[in-house]
N, C-alpha and C positions, 0 to 999 in steps of 0.2 A: 705435728707442726715443727718444721725445721729438721726433721730426721733425715731427709734426703739431701743434705747440704754437704759439699766437699768440706773436709776438715779445716781448710784454710779460711772458710767463710763463717765458721761457727762463732768466733768471737764477735764479728760484726753483727750477726743475727742476735746473739745474746744481748749486746748493747742496745739494739733496737727493741727487743722484746721485754727486757727487764723492767723498765719504767711502767708500761701499761700492765704488766703482770703483777707488779707490787701494788699498783693502785687497786687492782681487782682482788688480790690476795696478799695483804700486807705481811703475812708470815713467810713469804718467799725469801729464802736465804740469799746472801750475797755470793754464795758458792757458784761454781761452774754449773750451769743449768743442765749440762749433759752428764753430770755426775750425781744427780739426785733423782729420786722418784717419790711418789706419793704412797704412803702407807694407808691403804683404804680403811683398815680397821680403826686406826687412831686418828685419821684425817690430819696427818702431818707429813712433812718432808723428811726423808731419810737418805743417807748416802747409798748409792747403788752398790758400792763395794761390800756393804753388809749383806747383800742378797746373792753374791756370787757363790755358787755351790762349790763344794770341795771336788777336786779332780781325783778320779780313781782310774788308774791305768789298767786296761784290759788287754792282755797279750794276744788274744784272739781277734781283736778288732783290726780290720785293715787300716793301714797307715793313713790313707786319705779320708777315712771316716772319723779320725780322732779330732776332737775339738776340745782344747783346754779352755775351760770357762774363764772369762775375763770380765771386767766391768762392761766393756763394749759389747761382747756377745750376750751378756746378761740383759743389757738394755735392748738389744735387738730381739731377744726372746720375749721379753716383757711386752714390747711394742706389738709384735706379731700376735701374741696370745690375746692381748686386749682388743686389737682390731678384729681378729677372727671371732672372739667371743661376742663382739658387738654386731657381727654379721657383715662386716666390711670385707671387700676384696683387698688383697695385699700384693703389691709388686715390689719385690726385693731387688734393689740395684746396688752396685758398688764395684770397686776395682777388682780385678782378677786376683784370686787367691786369698781373699779375706774370710772365706768360710760361709758364704751365703747358702750354698746348697746343703752343706752339712748342718748348718744352723737351723734351716727350715725343717729338716727331717726330724 
């Protein structure tokens, strides 16, 4: 929900969603909703930055296949993995050059 928004619309979407989300789940932090995820094992919110894997450079990897993990790419990976695990089809959209193809691989 809200993953396919242009970055300029995210703040407005968060403002709309935060009230109903906090009524349903009072533990929802006041942080940027695009910077947190749910820790399934402990049933709490955690910063996505803590889930970003370390980057290891491989000299043999073609340049266009290199993807340096960031909070944004980690969010995308988590979203795709969860949707696919649930048996849902996924359409990845976004601006040119943001790493959609490499991220899905």
